[in-house]
N, C-alpha and C positions, 0 to 999 in steps of 0.2 A: 504493500500500500504506500509506503514511503517512497519507494522507487517510482511508482506511478505518478505520485504527486510531483516529484522532481521533474520527471519527463514532461508532464503537462504544463508546468510553470515555465520550463525552458523553451517551449515551443514559440512563445512570443518574446523574442530576445530583447527587443527595445524596452518593452514593459518590464521585463525581469531585471534588466540592468538599472532602470530608473528606480525600481523598488529597492534593489540591492544598495545602490549608492545613497538613496534617500534615507534608508534605515541607518546607514553608517553616519550620515550627516547628523541625524538626531542624536546618536551616541556621542559624536564629537562635540556637539553643543553642550552636553551635560558635563563633559570634562573641561570644556572651555570656561564654564561657569566658575570652576575652581580658580583658574588663572585670573579671571576678572576680579574675584575677591582679593587675590594677592596683589592686584594693581593698586589697591587702596589701603592695604595693611600688610605688614611684613610677616605675619603668621596667622594661623587659625587654631584657636584653642590651645595655644602654647606649643604648636608644632610648626616647623619650617616647611619650605616648599617640597623637599625630597620626601619626607614622611607622609605629607598630605597627598602628594602625587601617588605614592604607593598605595595608600588606602583607597583613593578614588579609582585607581586602575584595577585593584583587586576587586572592588565592588562592581565595576563595569564588566570585568571578565566573568565574574560569578553570575551576575544577572543575565548576561547575554547567553551563557550556556544554558541556564534554566529556561530562558525565554524561547530559545530554539527547540529545546527538548519537549517542554510541556506547556509553553506559554499559550498555545491554542486551546488548552483545556477550558479557558473562559468562555468558549463557544457552547459549553454545556447548556447554558440557559436557553439557547436557540433550539437545541435538541429536545429539551424538556417541554418547552412551549409548543413545539410542532408535533411532538410524539415520535420524532425520529430516533430517539434513544431506544425505542423498542427494537429497531433493526440491529442495534449493537448487542442487545441481549440475546438475539436469536443465534448469534455465531458462537462457537465454542472457543472464544478468545477473550482475553482481558478487555473489559469495556473501556477502561482508561487508555490502554494501549491503542485500541481502535480509534478512540476519539482523537488522540493526538496525532496518530498516523494519517488518518483521513484528512486532517486539516493541517498537515505539516507544511510550514512556510520556509522553503529553502532559502529565500532571500535573507533570512536572519543569520545565515552563516557569515555574512559580511561583518555583522556586529561582533561575532565570536572572534573572528580573525583580528579585527581591529582591537578588541579588548585585550586579547592575549599578547599582541604586539606591544601595546601600551604598557602592559604589565611587565613584560621583559625589559622594556626601557626603564620603567620605574625601579625595578630590581637593580639595574646597573647604576642608577644615579642617586638612589636613596641612602646609600651607605649601609647596606645590609651587613650584619655581623655573621659571616659565613662559617657554619659548622655543619656537621653531618645532619644534625636534627633540623637546622635551618634550611638545608638543601632539600630535605624530604618535605618539610612544611611548605616550601616555595612551590613545589610541584602539586602537593595535595590541596593547598588552600583554595585555589579557584574551583576545584572539583567539589570540595566540601561546601563552599559557598553556593555553588550551583545546586547542590542537593537541598540546601536550606531554602533557597528561593523557590526551587521547584516544589517543595512541600507547601509553601505558601500559595503558589499558583493552584495546586490541586485542592487544598483546603478551601481556598476562596471560591473556586468553581463549584465545589460540592454543596455550598450553601444554596445553590440554585434548585436543589431538590425540594427545598422548603420555601424558598423566597426567590422567585425567578429574577426579579429586577435587583439583584444583589451585586451587580458589576462594580459600581462605584465604591461600595464598601470593601470589596476585595482589592480594588486598585489602591486603596488607602494604605494597605499593608504591603502589596507587591511593589508598585511604583513608588509609593511613599517610603517604603523600606529601602529601596535602592538609593533614593536621595539622602536618607538618613545615614546610610552606611558609607556614603561618599565623603563624609567629613569626620573629623575626630569627635568622639562623643563628648569631649570636654567642652565643645562649643555650646552644648545644650545644658539645661539645668533643671533642678527640682524633680517633681514626679514624672515629667515627660521623659527625661533621660533614664530614670530608673525603670520606667515601664518598657520603653522600647529597647534600651541597651541590654538590660539584664533579664527582666521578666520575660520578654518576648525573644530574647537571644540575638538581637541584631548586632551587638558588639562583637559576636563571635564570627561574623562574616569577614570583616576587614580590619577593624580597629585592633582587637586583641592579637590576631595573627601578625599584623604589621608590627606591633610592639615586640612580639617574639622574634621576628626576623631582624629587627633593629636592636634587639637585646636592651630594651629600655623598660624601666618600671612604669607602671600605670600611675599617672599623676593623681588619679582619684583614689589610689590606695588599694585597688583590688589585688588579691594574691597573685604572685607570679605564675603559679601552676595553671591558673585559669587561661593563660595565653595559649596553652596547648590543648585546650578542651574543645576546639571547634568540631572535630570529627564526632565526638560524643553527642554534642548538641544537634548536629545535623542528622545523626542517626535517630535520635529521639524524635526530632521534627518529622522525619520521613515515616517513622512507624505510626505516629499520631495521625498524619495525613492519610496514610493507607487505611488505618482503622476508620477514620471519619468517612472516607470514600465508601468503604464497605457498608457502613451504616446507612449512608445516603442511598446507595443502590437498593438496599433491602427495603427502604421506605418509598421507593419510586412507585407511583400508582398510575402512570401513563396519563393520557389526556381524556380517555374515554371515547375518542372519536374513531 
């Protein structure tokens, strides 16, 4: 199904290239925002240009991987509203896998390549303290961040089984989470930072892994061992999202049409 989607989208080459470079431009604008902020201030949240670039690049790479893999899960509300989800249940395949495969958007591969290239550049200029553990984390971090964001995409889409017009609520955590993780959490304060950074786990996408790569203590006083816990947090998020999806499928009652 994925191969068929790629072939069909590549048939109209001009349209495909416009979509490809258009999606890359949107991603570039998100990164450009960071540099705009640095044009009026010498640092963000107590961090200089290199560390902030590393966080922004890691966030962009993680989000683009998740968006390419399962970002189209948000079309579930269309399937529930029209009753098309019934067709996915008739096949002896995973309903989630079918949903993302049938709607796979190959143009998003441009964002992935762009995000990973920027991440490599950030690793080169940010002053990473290279050790064996840091090298492993540098490879694993964008994949782990992708799993975390992918879990949010799936969980947000699943809400449509009960509340069809839930797209904007889900976007607040997926796209809003991407914006949050692009900056040091020290920029935020009070309950907002505690909720998103720790309770919801967004600090484990880019902020804490970046501190581990740079071998810097957390200015907020979080224990150093938390900097290496991103894989655990992503695994928990994936398990919760999978469980939530199964509950949603079991509660699906079709349209009755």
